[in-house]
C-alpha positions, 0 to 999 in steps of 0.5 A: 263705249257709250257714256250715260249721263247722270240723273242730275243731267237727265233731270235738268235736260228734261226740265229744260225741254218741258219748260220750253215746250210748255211755253211753246204750247201756251204760245200755240194756244194763243196763236191758234186760238185753241185750248190744248193743255200746254203741260200735256203737250210738253209731256207728249213732246218730251216723251216722243222726242226721247223715244225718237231720239233714242231710236235715231241714235240706235239707227245712227250707231248701226249705220255710221260704221267706222266714221266718227261724226261730230256732234254738229253732223249728228245734230244736222242728221237729226233734223228730219227726225225732229221735224217729223216728231214735231209734225205729228205732235202738233198735228195731233195735239192742235188738230192741224193735219187739215191746215198743212201750211200752218203745220209745216211752218209750226213744225219748223219753228218747233224743230228750231226751238228744240235746237235752241233748248239743246244750246242751253243744255250744251252751255251747261255741258261742262257745269253739270256733273255727269254730262260726259256723254258725246251727244245730248 
């Protein structure tokens, strides 16, 4: 039976992601000499990540069968999904589709940032009420 996180947990997770992606968008603007609104980038990235993550969990649940995967295995399996979301978000927001090598490395960096933000949330896992879900 899936467990649903509390409103506080979802709000905290969203705030952590928005803040991290805002900072990433600000840094991308400086590095790429562009002026895409960092808050808009953060919202695009959070929404696309939630949608992509939800679809991944649905597919993952359907294909895992009887085997119980650890959170670590699930996070590793999620890597390509996260990378593709970053690839398209950065390509769209920062017009990087014509600069493939920059887009490839920026997407990898963004994917690693997502995992880092998850580590912060994992550290809060036992502190926040309502974080009794197997995957965050």
